[in-house]
Each structure stands twice: as structure tokens, then as C-alpha cells.
A tleap script that builds the chain and sets N, CA, C and O, in Angstrom:
source leaprc.protein.ff14SB
mol = sequence {
  NMET HIE LEU ALA ASN PRO PRO ARG ILE GLU
  GLN TYR SER GLY LEU LYS HIE GLY ASP ASP
  GLU ASP ASP ALA PHE TRP LEU ALA GLU MET
  LEU ARG LEU LYS ILE LEU PRO ALA GLY TYR
  ILE TYR PRO LYS GLU GLN ARG PRO VAL ARG
  GLY LEU LEU ARG LYS ARG GLU HIE LEU VAL
  ARG LEU ARG PRO SER LEU ILE ARG ILE PHE
  HIE ARG PRO MET GLY LYS ARG GLN GLY LEU
  ARG ARG ASP SER ILE GLN MET ARG GLY PRO
  ILE MET THR GLU CSER
}
set mol.1.N position { -31.201 349.409 130.152 }
set mol.1.CA position { -31.795 348.972 131.539 }
set mol.1.C position { -30.765 347.464 130.982 }
set mol.1.O position { -30.474 346.829 129.968 }
set mol.2.N position { -30.509 347.505 132.551 }
set mol.2.CA position { -29.713 346.068 133.190 }
set mol.2.C position { -30.338 344.962 133.547 }
set mol.2.O position { -31.219 345.319 134.329 }
set mol.3.N position { -30.375 343.706 133.396 }
set mol.3.CA position { -30.816 342.617 134.414 }
set mol.3.C position { -29.990 342.058 135.008 }
set mol.3.O position { -29.097 341.524 134.350 }
set mol.4.N position { -29.968 341.979 136.225 }
set mol.4.CA position { -29.187 341.942 137.492 }
set mol.4.C position { -29.985 340.325 137.805 }
set mol.4.O position { -31.145 339.943 137.657 }
set mol.5.N position { -28.436 339.493 138.417 }
set mol.5.CA position { -28.611 338.554 138.980 }
set mol.5.C position { -28.730 338.405 140.633 }
set mol.5.O position { -27.734 338.037 141.255 }
set mol.6.N position { -29.860 338.671 141.267 }
set mol.6.CA position { -29.724 339.082 142.632 }
set mol.6.C position { -28.922 337.918 143.673 }
set mol.6.O position { -28.414 338.134 144.774 }
set mol.7.N position { -29.011 336.548 142.864 }
set mol.7.CA position { -28.714 335.337 143.911 }
set mol.7.C position { -27.090 335.623 143.863 }
set mol.7.O position { -26.479 335.469 144.920 }
set mol.8.N position { -26.543 335.930 142.977 }
set mol.8.CA position { -25.157 336.472 142.966 }
set mol.8.C position { -24.562 337.725 143.153 }
set mol.8.O position { -23.353 337.921 143.026 }
set mol.9.N position { -25.518 338.709 143.498 }
set mol.9.CA position { -24.995 339.904 143.753 }
set mol.9.C position { -24.296 339.426 145.523 }
set mol.9.O position { -24.538 338.552 146.355 }
set mol.10.N position { -23.462 340.455 145.411 }
set mol.10.CA position { -22.964 340.445 147.053 }
set mol.10.C position { -23.419 340.991 147.813 }
set mol.10.O position { -23.585 342.099 147.303 }
set mol.11.N position { -23.890 341.027 149.056 }
set mol.11.CA position { -24.451 342.197 150.097 }
set mol.11.C position { -23.104 342.955 150.390 }
set mol.11.O position { -21.993 342.434 150.487 }
set mol.12.N position { -23.494 344.599 150.539 }
set mol.12.CA position { -22.807 345.393 150.936 }
set mol.12.C position { -22.710 345.563 152.471 }
set mol.12.O position { -23.537 346.242 153.079 }
set mol.13.N position { -21.610 344.889 153.127 }
set mol.13.CA position { -21.805 345.155 154.799 }
set mol.13.C position { -21.345 346.432 155.269 }
set mol.13.O position { -21.161 346.593 156.476 }
set mol.14.N position { -21.130 347.401 154.405 }
set mol.14.CA position { -21.342 348.588 155.368 }
set mol.14.C position { -22.220 349.417 155.040 }
set mol.14.O position { -22.092 350.606 155.329 }
set mol.15.N position { -23.447 348.870 154.269 }
set mol.15.CA position { -24.606 349.672 153.978 }
set mol.15.C position { -25.551 350.064 155.296 }
set mol.15.O position { -26.042 349.209 156.033 }
set mol.16.N position { -25.729 351.569 155.476 }
set mol.16.CA position { -26.418 351.439 156.916 }
set mol.16.C position { -27.911 351.134 156.536 }
set mol.16.O position { -28.571 350.317 157.180 }
set mol.17.N position { -28.273 351.631 155.766 }
set mol.17.CA position { -29.729 351.900 155.653 }
set mol.17.C position { -29.940 350.965 154.329 }
set mol.17.O position { -29.114 350.978 153.416 }
set mol.18.N position { -31.048 350.200 154.304 }
set mol.18.CA position { -31.372 349.379 153.423 }
set mol.18.C position { -32.869 349.941 152.266 }
set mol.18.O position { -33.515 349.169 151.558 }
set mol.19.N position { -33.053 351.185 152.364 }
set mol.19.CA position { -34.140 351.526 151.393 }
set mol.19.C position { -34.027 351.075 149.959 }
set mol.19.O position { -33.116 350.301 149.665 }
set mol.20.N position { -34.725 351.419 149.204 }
set mol.20.CA position { -34.748 351.349 147.546 }
set mol.20.C position { -33.382 352.667 147.139 }
set mol.20.O position { -32.615 352.336 146.235 }
set mol.21.N position { -33.212 353.671 147.616 }
set mol.21.CA position { -32.438 354.662 147.132 }
set mol.21.C position { -31.207 354.185 147.139 }
set mol.21.O position { -30.473 354.237 146.153 }
set mol.22.N position { -30.779 353.524 148.602 }
set mol.22.CA position { -29.425 353.290 148.374 }
set mol.22.C position { -28.786 351.810 148.084 }
set mol.22.O position { -27.621 351.476 148.302 }
set mol.23.N position { -29.944 350.923 147.482 }
set mol.23.CA position { -29.880 349.436 146.751 }
set mol.23.C position { -29.414 350.226 145.312 }
set mol.23.O position { -28.427 350.002 144.611 }
set mol.24.N position { -30.201 350.958 145.186 }
set mol.24.CA position { -29.885 351.716 143.669 }
set mol.24.C position { -29.077 352.268 143.324 }
set mol.24.O position { -28.779 352.414 142.139 }
set mol.25.N position { -28.355 352.843 144.516 }
set mol.25.CA position { -26.815 353.671 144.148 }
set mol.25.C position { -25.980 352.537 144.274 }
set mol.25.O position { -25.002 352.571 143.528 }
set mol.26.N position { -26.068 351.673 144.904 }
set mol.26.CA position { -25.086 350.385 145.123 }
set mol.26.C position { -25.252 349.575 143.756 }
set mol.26.O position { -24.320 349.561 142.952 }
set mol.27.N position { -26.440 348.905 143.503 }
set mol.27.CA position { -26.085 348.474 142.138 }
set mol.27.C position { -25.667 349.449 140.792 }
set mol.27.O position { -25.321 348.817 139.795 }
set mol.28.N position { -25.671 350.514 140.721 }
set mol.28.CA position { -24.989 351.769 140.266 }
set mol.28.C position { -23.647 351.749 139.783 }
set mol.28.O position { -23.104 351.926 138.693 }
set mol.29.N position { -23.151 351.369 141.392 }
set mol.29.CA position { -21.905 351.364 141.170 }
set mol.29.C position { -21.125 349.997 140.907 }
set mol.29.O position { -20.094 349.973 140.236 }
set mol.30.N position { -21.796 348.647 141.592 }
set mol.30.CA position { -21.499 347.831 140.909 }
set mol.30.C position { -21.453 347.718 139.346 }
set mol.30.O position { -20.581 347.023 138.824 }
set mol.31.N position { -22.173 348.239 138.757 }
set mol.31.CA position { -23.005 348.610 137.268 }
set mol.31.C position { -21.369 349.095 136.544 }
set mol.31.O position { -20.626 348.474 135.783 }
set mol.32.N position { -21.230 350.617 137.243 }
set mol.32.CA position { -20.072 351.115 137.061 }
set mol.32.C position { -18.454 350.722 136.728 }
set mol.32.O position { -17.632 350.960 135.843 }
set mol.33.N position { -18.533 349.879 138.151 }
set mol.33.CA position { -16.981 348.891 138.216 }
set mol.33.C position { -17.204 347.627 137.226 }
set mol.33.O position { -16.236 346.878 137.088 }
set mol.34.N position { -18.281 347.357 136.595 }
set mol.34.CA position { -18.387 346.017 135.716 }
set mol.34.C position { -18.364 345.121 136.235 }
set mol.34.O position { -17.684 344.245 135.700 }
set mol.35.N position { -19.124 344.726 137.683 }
set mol.35.CA position { -19.115 343.455 138.217 }
set mol.35.C position { -20.267 343.135 139.005 }
set mol.35.O position { -20.505 342.314 139.892 }
set mol.36.N position { -21.137 344.351 138.202 }
set mol.36.CA position { -22.814 343.748 138.521 }
set mol.36.C position { -23.253 342.264 137.821 }
set mol.36.O position { -23.690 342.365 136.674 }
set mol.37.N position { -23.201 341.244 138.249 }
set mol.37.CA position { -23.671 339.985 137.410 }
set mol.37.C position { -24.762 340.186 136.798 }
set mol.37.O position { -25.681 340.728 137.411 }
set mol.38.N position { -24.914 339.820 135.525 }
set mol.38.CA position { -25.879 339.986 134.606 }
set mol.38.C position { -26.880 338.862 134.962 }
set mol.38.O position { -26.507 337.825 135.510 }
set mol.39.N position { -28.229 339.122 134.613 }
set mol.39.CA position { -29.160 337.924 134.546 }
set mol.39.C position { -29.649 337.631 133.044 }
set mol.39.O position { -29.201 338.332 132.137 }
set mol.40.N position { -30.429 336.755 132.814 }
set mol.40.CA position { -30.644 336.597 131.472 }
set mol.40.C position { -32.067 335.862 131.083 }
set mol.40.O position { -32.357 334.712 131.410 }
set mol.41.N position { -32.760 336.612 130.445 }
set mol.41.CA position { -34.328 335.904 129.929 }
set mol.41.C position { -34.169 335.010 128.809 }
set mol.41.O position { -33.614 335.435 127.796 }
set mol.42.N position { -34.661 333.617 128.875 }
set mol.42.CA position { -34.359 333.250 127.860 }
set mol.42.C position { -35.972 333.275 126.693 }
set mol.42.O position { -37.165 333.216 126.992 }
set mol.43.N position { -35.278 333.386 125.358 }
set mol.43.CA position { -36.532 334.158 124.556 }
set mol.43.C position { -37.493 332.618 124.481 }
set mol.43.O position { -36.939 331.519 124.523 }
set mol.44.N position { -38.871 332.779 124.375 }
set mol.44.CA position { -40.001 332.349 124.300 }
set mol.44.C position { -39.982 330.544 123.727 }
set mol.44.O position { -40.460 329.524 124.223 }
set mol.45.N position { -39.420 330.729 122.839 }
set mol.45.CA position { -39.474 329.592 122.046 }
set mol.45.C position { -38.074 328.727 122.690 }
set mol.45.O position { -37.857 327.689 122.066 }
set mol.46.N position { -37.280 328.954 123.628 }
set mol.46.CA position { -35.943 328.002 124.181 }
set mol.46.C position { -36.541 327.719 125.798 }
set mol.46.O position { -36.086 326.944 126.638 }
set mol.47.N position { -37.385 328.376 125.868 }
set mol.47.CA position { -37.716 328.375 127.548 }
set mol.47.C position { -38.259 326.738 127.958 }
set mol.47.O position { -37.890 326.272 129.036 }
set mol.48.N position { -39.183 325.881 126.997 }
set mol.48.CA position { -39.502 324.785 126.848 }
set mol.48.C position { -38.628 323.609 127.037 }
set mol.48.O position { -38.909 322.616 127.707 }
set mol.49.N position { -37.584 323.816 126.404 }
set mol.49.CA position { -36.453 322.885 125.777 }
set mol.49.C position { -35.445 323.348 127.371 }
set mol.49.O position { -34.853 322.538 128.085 }
set mol.50.N position { -35.500 324.538 127.531 }
set mol.50.CA position { -34.811 324.759 129.027 }
set mol.50.C position { -35.167 324.271 130.018 }
set mol.50.O position { -34.370 324.183 130.953 }
set mol.51.N position { -36.557 323.769 130.142 }
set mol.51.CA position { -37.217 323.407 131.402 }
set mol.51.C position { -36.815 321.782 131.183 }
set mol.51.O position { -36.333 321.071 132.065 }
set mol.52.N position { -37.090 321.406 129.964 }
set mol.52.CA position { -36.651 319.761 129.805 }
set mol.52.C position { -35.234 319.255 130.135 }
set mol.52.O position { -34.923 318.080 130.324 }
set mol.53.N position { -34.333 320.454 130.178 }
set mol.53.CA position { -32.941 320.217 130.176 }
set mol.53.C position { -32.928 320.508 131.885 }
set mol.53.O position { -32.098 319.769 132.414 }
set mol.54.N position { -33.397 321.096 132.539 }
set mol.54.CA position { -33.478 321.566 134.101 }
set mol.54.C position { -33.907 320.314 134.904 }
set mol.54.O position { -33.351 319.943 135.938 }
set mol.55.N position { -35.268 319.528 134.136 }
set mol.55.CA position { -35.859 318.180 134.714 }
set mol.55.C position { -34.893 317.264 134.757 }
set mol.55.O position { -34.733 316.541 135.741 }
set mol.56.N position { -33.883 317.186 133.294 }
set mol.56.CA position { -33.493 316.242 133.311 }
set mol.56.C position { -32.058 316.011 134.121 }
set mol.56.O position { -31.418 314.960 134.169 }
set mol.57.N position { -31.782 317.081 134.644 }
set mol.57.CA position { -30.841 317.662 135.291 }
set mol.57.C position { -31.081 316.874 136.939 }
set mol.57.O position { -30.353 316.293 137.744 }
set mol.58.N position { -32.367 317.210 136.863 }
set mol.58.CA position { -32.529 316.972 138.179 }
set mol.58.C position { -33.033 315.372 138.176 }
set mol.58.O position { -33.053 314.996 139.348 }
set mol.59.N position { -33.309 314.661 137.572 }
set mol.59.CA position { -33.138 313.374 137.639 }
set mol.59.C position { -31.971 312.567 137.648 }
set mol.59.O position { -31.749 311.549 138.303 }
set mol.60.N position { -31.158 313.246 136.716 }
set mol.60.CA position { -29.912 312.393 136.773 }
set mol.60.C position { -29.186 312.332 138.279 }
set mol.60.O position { -28.680 311.289 138.693 }
set mol.61.N position { -29.198 313.704 139.129 }
set mol.61.CA position { -28.987 313.887 140.330 }
set mol.61.C position { -29.528 312.948 141.459 }
set mol.61.O position { -28.945 312.488 142.440 }
set mol.62.N position { -31.220 312.756 140.893 }
set mol.62.CA position { -31.514 311.827 142.017 }
set mol.62.C position { -31.503 310.559 141.809 }
set mol.62.O position { -31.881 309.778 142.683 }
set mol.63.N position { -30.943 310.039 140.277 }
set mol.63.CA position { -30.727 308.839 140.208 }
set mol.63.C position { -30.280 307.727 141.323 }
set mol.63.O position { -30.903 306.762 141.765 }
set mol.64.N position { -28.618 308.351 141.693 }
set mol.64.CA position { -28.093 307.454 142.603 }
set mol.64.C position { -29.017 307.025 143.602 }
set mol.64.O position { -29.189 305.830 143.841 }
set mol.65.N position { -29.770 308.170 144.345 }
set mol.65.CA position { -30.531 307.684 145.913 }
set mol.65.C position { -31.515 307.243 145.328 }
set mol.65.O position { -31.754 306.128 145.794 }
set mol.66.N position { -32.209 307.507 144.568 }
set mol.66.CA position { -33.303 306.066 144.136 }
set mol.66.C position { -32.492 304.780 143.826 }
set mol.66.O position { -33.212 303.904 144.305 }
set mol.67.N position { -31.517 304.231 143.352 }
set mol.67.CA position { -31.156 303.199 143.071 }
set mol.67.C position { -30.774 302.485 144.759 }
set mol.67.O position { -30.950 301.351 145.206 }
set mol.68.N position { -30.101 303.933 145.470 }
set mol.68.CA position { -30.042 302.993 147.414 }
set mol.68.C position { -31.338 303.019 147.504 }
set mol.68.O position { -31.627 301.934 148.008 }
set mol.69.N position { -32.389 303.666 147.298 }
set mol.69.CA position { -33.717 303.351 148.153 }
set mol.69.C position { -34.243 302.092 147.378 }
set mol.69.O position { -34.912 301.382 148.129 }
set mol.70.N position { -34.153 301.660 146.251 }
set mol.70.CA position { -34.650 300.184 145.906 }
set mol.70.C position { -33.675 298.980 146.342 }
set mol.70.O position { -34.090 297.861 146.643 }
set mol.71.N position { -32.430 299.332 146.336 }
set mol.71.CA position { -31.719 297.943 146.637 }
set mol.71.C position { -31.446 297.515 148.252 }
set mol.71.O position { -31.107 296.392 148.626 }
set mol.72.N position { -31.679 298.684 149.108 }
set mol.72.CA position { -31.147 298.523 150.079 }
set mol.72.C position { -32.458 297.436 150.762 }
set mol.72.O position { -32.153 296.339 151.230 }
set mol.73.N position { -33.289 297.719 150.742 }
set mol.73.CA position { -34.581 296.449 151.277 }
set mol.73.C position { -34.758 295.381 150.812 }
set mol.73.O position { -35.451 294.471 151.269 }
set mol.74.N position { -33.917 295.413 149.508 }
set mol.74.CA position { -33.705 294.004 148.710 }
set mol.74.C position { -32.247 293.297 149.314 }
set mol.74.O position { -31.921 292.117 149.445 }
set mol.75.N position { -31.672 294.330 149.555 }
set mol.75.CA position { -30.236 293.747 150.417 }
set mol.75.C position { -30.431 293.205 151.541 }
set mol.75.O position { -29.901 292.114 151.750 }
set mol.76.N position { -31.124 293.736 152.409 }
set mol.76.CA position { -31.498 293.254 153.425 }
set mol.76.C position { -32.228 291.998 153.835 }
set mol.76.O position { -32.009 291.274 154.806 }
set mol.77.N position { -33.312 291.873 152.712 }
set mol.77.CA position { -33.767 290.581 152.482 }
set mol.77.C position { -32.971 289.539 152.113 }
set mol.77.O position { -32.914 288.397 152.569 }
set mol.78.N position { -32.425 290.012 151.322 }
set mol.78.CA position { -31.480 288.454 150.771 }
set mol.78.C position { -30.208 288.430 151.563 }
set mol.78.O position { -29.601 287.361 151.501 }
set mol.79.N position { -29.637 289.440 152.343 }
set mol.79.CA position { -28.656 288.976 153.215 }
set mol.79.C position { -27.265 289.445 152.180 }
set mol.79.O position { -26.210 288.815 152.263 }
set mol.80.N position { -27.381 290.280 151.497 }
set mol.80.CA position { -26.475 290.669 150.367 }
set mol.80.C position { -26.172 292.130 150.960 }
set mol.80.O position { -26.913 292.804 151.675 }
set mol.81.N position { -24.561 292.527 150.355 }
set mol.81.CA position { -24.364 294.076 150.883 }
set mol.81.C position { -23.426 294.160 149.641 }
set mol.81.O position { -22.460 293.494 149.270 }
set mol.82.N position { -24.091 295.242 149.143 }
set mol.82.CA position { -23.450 295.502 147.672 }
set mol.82.C position { -22.873 296.987 147.505 }
set mol.82.O position { -23.402 297.941 148.076 }
set mol.83.N position { -21.782 297.107 146.704 }
set mol.83.CA position { -21.333 298.726 146.899 }
set mol.83.C position { -22.044 299.166 145.850 }
set mol.83.O position { -22.765 298.454 145.151 }
set mol.84.N position { -21.813 300.642 145.680 }
set mol.84.CA position { -22.810 301.392 144.699 }
set mol.84.C position { -22.485 300.994 143.467 }
set mol.84.O position { -23.447 301.100 142.707 }
set mol.85.N position { -21.263 300.470 142.828 }
set mol.85.CA position { -21.112 299.877 141.237 }
set mol.85.C position { -21.911 299.119 141.147 }
set mol.85.O position { -22.930 299.399 140.515 }
set mol.86.N position { -21.753 297.912 141.728 }
set mol.86.CA position { -22.789 296.812 142.038 }
set mol.86.C position { -24.217 296.952 141.628 }
set mol.86.O position { -24.828 296.195 140.872 }
set mol.87.N position { -24.775 298.272 142.367 }
set mol.87.CA position { -26.414 298.471 142.438 }
set mol.87.C position { -26.715 298.820 141.079 }
set mol.87.O position { -27.803 298.661 140.525 }
set mol.88.N position { -25.480 299.396 140.491 }
set mol.88.CA position { -26.400 299.867 138.821 }
set mol.88.C position { -26.322 298.838 137.863 }
set mol.88.O position { -26.612 298.986 136.676 }
set mol.89.N position { -25.898 297.715 138.423 }
set mol.89.CA position { -26.188 296.116 137.619 }
set mol.89.C position { -27.383 295.642 137.844 }
set mol.89.O position { -28.114 296.262 138.617 }
set mol.90.N position { -27.892 294.304 137.147 }
set mol.90.CA position { -29.167 293.706 137.834 }
set mol.90.C position { -29.046 293.413 139.530 }
set mol.90.O position { -28.005 293.568 140.167 }
set mol.91.N position { -30.270 292.983 140.069 }
set mol.91.CA position { -30.587 292.666 141.331 }
set mol.91.C position { -29.812 291.603 141.265 }
set mol.91.O position { -29.751 290.975 140.208 }
set mol.92.N position { -29.118 291.231 142.328 }
set mol.92.CA position { -28.636 289.552 142.625 }
set mol.92.C position { -29.659 288.640 142.866 }
set mol.92.O position { -30.642 289.376 142.962 }
set mol.93.N position { -29.916 287.868 142.972 }
set mol.93.CA position { -30.765 287.055 143.865 }
set mol.93.C position { -30.234 285.403 144.248 }
set mol.93.O position { -29.520 284.737 143.498 }
set mol.94.N position { -30.721 284.977 145.478 }
set mol.94.CA position { -29.885 283.614 145.554 }
set mol.94.C position { -30.207 282.726 144.556 }
set mol.94.O position { -31.077 282.653 143.689 }
set mol.95.N position { -28.665 281.649 145.146 }
set mol.95.CA position { -28.696 280.897 144.174 }
set mol.95.C position { -29.206 279.667 144.762 }
set mol.95.O position { -29.371 278.670 144.060 }
savepdb mol mol.pdb
quit
């Protein structure tokens, strides 16, 4: 038995019928040609760690937009214009 990764499987454009039998033949052909993208199921003991890593990756990607959301109103109120590098530091206050 092989576990395939459906999002990475190319759709066959010449397929005229979309039933299970034709899909099975198409998957078997890809497997025979060794181009069927494999899927992977993590062992139970590794799944929580993977979940935490995925959440961390999401937060790391979200960080710049959260910084902009926070600094934009502060800059408008104080009349300051800051680039993205300056936004990473402390908030500037009026002297």
C-alpha cells in the first residue's frame, strides 16, 4: 500500500472520465513511473511537536503584519513615519 499526497498530484488533462476506476489506473501509472508524490503520517508521539512547529511557523509569518497593525495608528497619532526596520525597535515618542 502507498500513501499519496493529493495536493502534489498533477491532474491528468487527457482523462475523459472521472470515476474511481480511471483514477486508480492513473495513480497506478504514476506509481509505475515512480512519479507518484508520497504522503507521510507522523507517528503519534511526534504529532504534538509537529503541531507546535506549525503554529510557530504561522506566528513567525504573522509577526510583520502584527507589527504594522500596531505601529500604524501610533505613527499617525504622533505624526511619525517609520520604515519596517525601525518598527522592530521600541515605539518612538515625541520629545
